[in-house]
matplotlib code that plots the C-alpha trace (Angstrom):
import matplotlib.pyplot as plt

x = [-12.7, -14.6, -17.0, -17.8, -20.9, -18.9, -16.3, -18.3, -17.8, -21.0, -21.0, -20.3, -19.1, -16.7, -15.2, -14.8, -13.0, -10.7, -9.9, -9.3, -6.9, -5.1, -5.1, -2.3, -4.2, -3.6, -5.4, -6.0, -7.3, -8.0, -6.9, -7.2, -3.6, -1.7, -4.0, -3.9, -2.2, -1.7, -0.3, 0.0, -1.2, -2.6, -6.3, -8.6, -12.4, -14.5, -16.1, -18.7, -20.1, -22.8, -21.7, -18.0, -16.0, -12.2, -9.9, -6.4, -4.0, -1.7, 1.6, 1.7, 1.5, -0.3, -3.6, -2.9, -1.5, -4.6, -6.9, -8.5, -12.0, -12.7, -13.6, -14.1, -11.1, -10.6, -9.2, -7.8, -7.5, -5.5, -5.7, -3.8, -3.0, -0.9, -0.2, -2.2, -0.4, -2.5, -0.3, -2.4, -5.6, -5.9, -4.7, -7.1, -5.8, -5.8, -4.2, -2.7, -4.6, -4.1, -6.3, -6.9, -9.2, -9.5, -11.9, -12.3, -13.9, -15.2, -15.8, -15.1, -12.6, -13.5, -10.4, -10.1, -9.3, -5.9, -7.3, -9.3, -6.2, -4.2, -6.9, -6.7, -2.9, -3.2, -5.7, -3.5, -0.4, -2.3, -3.9, -0.5, 1.4, -1.1, 0.6, 4.0, 5.2, 5.6, 3.2, 4.4, 1.6, 2.2, 1.7, 2.7, 5.0, 5.0, 8.1, 6.4, 3.3, 5.2, 7.0, 3.8, 2.1, 5.0, 5.0, 1.2, 1.4, 3.0, 0.0, -3.7, -6.3, -9.0, -12.4, -13.7, -17.3, -17.5, -20.4, -20.0, -17.6, -16.8, -15.1, -13.9, -12.9, -11.5, -10.6, -11.1, -14.9, -15.3, -13.2, -14.4, -13.7, -10.8, -9.0, -9.6, -8.1, -5.1, -4.5, -4.7, -2.2, 0.2, -0.2, 0.4, 3.6, 7.1, 7.1, 8.0, 4.4, 3.6, 1.4, -0.1, -2.1, -3.7, -4.3, -6.1, -8.2, -9.2, -10.0, -12.2, -14.1, -14.7, -15.7, -18.6, -19.4, -19.5, -21.6, -24.1, -24.2, -24.7, -27.5, -29.2, -28.8, -30.3, -33.3, -33.9, -33.7, -36.1, -38.5, -38.3, -39.1, -41.9, -45.4, -47.5, -50.6, -53.3, -50.9, -50.5, -47.0]
y = [7.7, 8.5, 11.4, 14.2, 16.4, 19.6, 18.7, 16.9, 18.0, 16.9, 19.3, 17.7, 21.1, 21.3, 17.9, 19.0, 22.1, 19.9, 17.7, 20.7, 22.4, 19.2, 16.7, 14.4, 11.3, 8.0, 5.1, 2.1, -1.4, -4.5, -7.2, -11.0, -11.6, -9.0, -7.8, -4.0, -2.1, 1.7, 3.9, 7.7, 9.5, 12.9, 13.1, 15.5, 16.0, 15.2, 18.6, 17.5, 14.7, 14.7, 14.0, 13.4, 11.6, 11.3, 11.0, 9.6, 7.0, 4.4, 3.1, -0.5, -3.0, -1.1, -1.9, -5.6, -5.1, -3.2, -5.5, -2.4, -2.7, -5.8, -4.0, -0.7, 1.4, 4.1, 7.4, 9.7, 13.4, 15.4, 19.1, 21.5, 20.1, 20.9, 20.8, 23.1, 23.8, 24.2, 27.3, 29.0, 28.6, 30.2, 29.6, 26.7, 23.1, 21.8, 19.2, 19.7, 18.7, 18.4, 20.4, 19.0, 18.6, 15.3, 13.2, 9.4, 8.7, 5.2, 4.0, 1.2, 2.3, 2.0, 1.3, 3.6, 2.7, 3.9, 7.0, 8.0, 7.4, 9.8, 12.5, 12.1, 12.4, 15.5, 17.0, 16.2, 17.8, 20.9, 21.3, 21.6, 23.3, 26.2, 27.9, 27.9, 31.0, 29.0, 26.0, 22.9, 20.5, 16.8, 16.9, 20.5, 19.3, 16.2, 15.0, 15.5, 13.8, 10.7, 10.5, 11.0, 8.1, 5.8, 6.8, 6.5, 2.8, 2.2, 3.7, 2.8, 5.6, 5.4, 7.0, 6.6, 7.5, 8.2, 6.2, 7.6, 9.7, 10.6, 13.9, 15.9, 19.5, 20.0, 23.6, 24.4, 24.9, 24.0, 27.0, 30.6, 33.2, 34.8, 31.5, 30.8, 34.2, 33.5, 30.1, 31.6, 34.3, 31.7, 29.6, 32.8, 33.6, 32.3, 29.7, 26.1, 25.1, 28.0, 26.9, 29.7, 27.2, 25.8, 29.4, 30.2, 27.1, 28.0, 31.5, 30.3, 27.9, 30.4, 33.2, 30.9, 30.0, 33.6, 34.7, 32.0, 33.0, 36.7, 35.7, 33.6, 36.5, 38.9, 36.7, 36.2, 40.0, 40.6, 38.0, 39.6, 43.1, 42.1, 43.0, 40.2, 39.1, 41.6, 44.4, 47.6, 48.1]
z = [-9.0, -5.8, -6.2, -3.9, -4.8, -4.0, -6.7, -9.3, -12.9, -14.6, -17.5, -20.9, -22.1, -19.1, -20.0, -23.7, -22.6, -20.5, -23.5, -25.7, -23.3, -22.1, -24.9, -23.6, -22.5, -20.8, -22.5, -20.2, -21.3, -19.3, -21.8, -21.9, -22.8, -20.7, -18.0, -17.5, -20.3, -20.4, -23.2, -23.6, -26.8, -27.8, -28.5, -30.3, -30.0, -33.1, -33.1, -35.7, -33.6, -31.0, -27.4, -26.6, -29.3, -29.3, -32.2, -31.9, -33.1, -31.6, -32.9, -34.0, -32.3, -29.5, -31.2, -30.7, -27.1, -26.1, -28.0, -29.3, -30.6, -28.5, -25.3, -23.6, -22.7, -20.1, -21.3, -18.5, -19.1, -16.5, -16.2, -13.9, -10.4, -7.4, -3.7, -1.4, 1.9, 5.1, 5.7, 3.0, 4.9, 8.4, 11.9, 12.5, 12.5, 8.9, 6.7, 3.2, 0.1, -3.7, -6.1, -9.5, -12.5, -14.3, -16.3, -16.8, -20.2, -21.1, -24.6, -27.1, -29.8, -33.5, -35.7, -38.7, -42.3, -43.5, -45.3, -42.2, -40.1, -42.3, -41.9, -38.1, -38.2, -40.4, -37.9, -34.9, -36.5, -37.7, -34.3, -32.5, -35.4, -35.6, -32.7, -34.3, -36.1, -39.3, -39.1, -40.8, -41.9, -42.4, -46.2, -47.1, -49.9, -52.1, -50.2, -46.9, -48.1, -49.3, -46.0, -44.0, -45.8, -45.1, -41.4, -41.2, -42.1, -38.7, -36.9, -36.4, -36.1, -33.5, -33.0, -29.4, -28.8, -25.0, -23.6, -20.1, -18.0, -14.4, -13.9, -10.9, -10.5, -7.0, -6.6, -2.8, -3.3, 0.4, 1.5, 2.2, -0.4, 1.6, 1.8, -1.9, -2.7, -0.5, -2.2, -5.7, -4.7, -3.4, -6.6, -8.6, -6.6, -6.7, -3.9, -4.2, -5.1, -7.4, -10.3, -12.5, -14.5, -11.4, -10.1, -13.4, -13.1, -9.5, -10.6, -13.4, -11.1, -8.3, -10.7, -11.8, -8.2, -7.0, -10.0, -9.2, -5.5, -6.5, -8.8, -6.1, -3.6, -6.1, -6.7, -3.0, -2.4, -5.3, -3.9, -0.4, -1.7, -4.0, -2.7, -1.3, -3.2, -2.6, -1.4, -3.2, -4.7]

ax = plt.figure().add_subplot(projection="3d")
ax.plot(x, y, z, "-o")
ax.set_aspect("equal")
plt.show()
């Protein structure tokens, strides 16, 4: 993924937030037998580990197709994204663009033992079920537990320590505040390219940027008003 300093997401915590909020991932492998292979699975963060560590599973025989454990994989996490019309800018000539936030995570998977795999499956189900009015865990009853253990045998659990990542948060940081506010208003509206989720991501990004600018301006103002060395305050 080509980087641009204006849009680089270099924060490990920022990437973790992206994974937590958008856990549907694409896992890509370059294999000896089949060339490029891609699969789609939900992922969780191992919150007890240092750095970024992903927990997930694949259905058999994907562990064979991907040759998991034999080489590095690429895990792609995609957050909110959407079309940005030049009509939302100003009267000057402009072209459309696409705003998005995404991370490319690289690491070599570790295949889990069956009991560890079952714990990961439990955690995945509980993570998504917790929002339900009546959460249903995978092993809430003896019948459910027996069924879960049979189903789990058809899956392979993975732990993926992320060795490196490249992430990008492109949210019109190169546009003036009034244009950004207009884009956010359009995304929050009811037009054909409305996207409240993208509007919220833009809002979050620019709140941080504006706060940083205000802090720098305050520091500069304080420095300018401070008495010079040797002067009386």
